[in-house]
Steps between C-alpha positions, in 0.01 A plus 500: 500500500359237275795270586416524866140417436597203279739369766233543773238324286746216425582458867127493586430235233781280615393532865142414419614204289709364782212559753270278297740200484370169617688368807605136504296267722722494803247327721517185285873460584436472873466134604245393755786443751611857453151636554448290807843581656517720810644843496860527626544605862581861565808536717659806664767667289749571782634144533533472124697829486724382784587182313558692184749740662676219689643366173646832389871554457680722756686732270739636758605148611536389138709802410730433796544134405574593139749775599683247723510249214631766261775593734598138553503436125714809431751391764513156346552652150783717637672190645469317172657792310815459695794291395468128550874428500750621757816679396712182536260305286507771227879494505517118472253505209691771320822303539335187362381685190851630405 
């Protein structure tokens, strides 16, 4: 019970210490040009959202393109795994090595 009271008192003291902290002078960092500048124009959000979604990737189309590429690459790999030499060329080479 005393531990809870001590923790509560410690939390209260830390909170009050933080509450009494001096804030930096932020107003002195603003230049006269910044203070004299106009506020930005408020625009409707719908056109902004339309532009944001226009640049998104179509996952179904991307998946189809990638699947077609994978199929093409697998077919190419299968062709490359085959023999480069014909039967006659293999026989001719084997005769030359003997």
